[in-house]
Residue, then its C-alpha position, 0 to 999 in steps of 0.5 A: x499500499x502506498x504512504x501518503x507523502x504528507x504523513x509525519x510532517x504536518x504539511x500538505x504540500x500543494x493541498x489547500x482547505x479550498x480543495x476540501x471545501x471544494x469535495x464537502x459541497x459535492x454531491x456523493x455521485x460528484x465525487x464519485x464520478x471524479x474519483x473513478x476519473x483520478x483513478x483512469x488518469x492514474x490507471x493509463x499511467x500517462x501522468x507525470x511523478x509530481x502530478x500523480x502523487x497529487x491525483x492519489x492525494x485529491x482521490x484519497x480525499x475523495x474516497x474518504x468524502x465517499x466513504x463517510x457519505x455512505x457509513x452515514x447513510x448506512x447508519x440511517x437505514x439502520x435505524x428502521x425500527x423492527x418488531x420481535x419477528x424481525x419485520x419493519x414497522x417504522x423508521x426513526x430518526x438518525x439522532x432519536x437516541x440523543 
């Protein structure tokens, strides 16, 4: 597995808070499409090394954002209320227990 180049030094060269903000404002589908495009570019192998590293880092940010959204959706789905027989009887908001 590749290790992120910025681990351990606290630096995120080539990345700004703007990039993270852009991802946060994307829909799941937009983030997934952007991630797929990055994967395709990297798989072609015609990207210079420095650009490949930047693409990889951006791809990792997109992957994490997509995974977080999937996890949140899964948690909401799991909140479906079931009866003793396991049949769905309704739903609760995700934060109903809080």
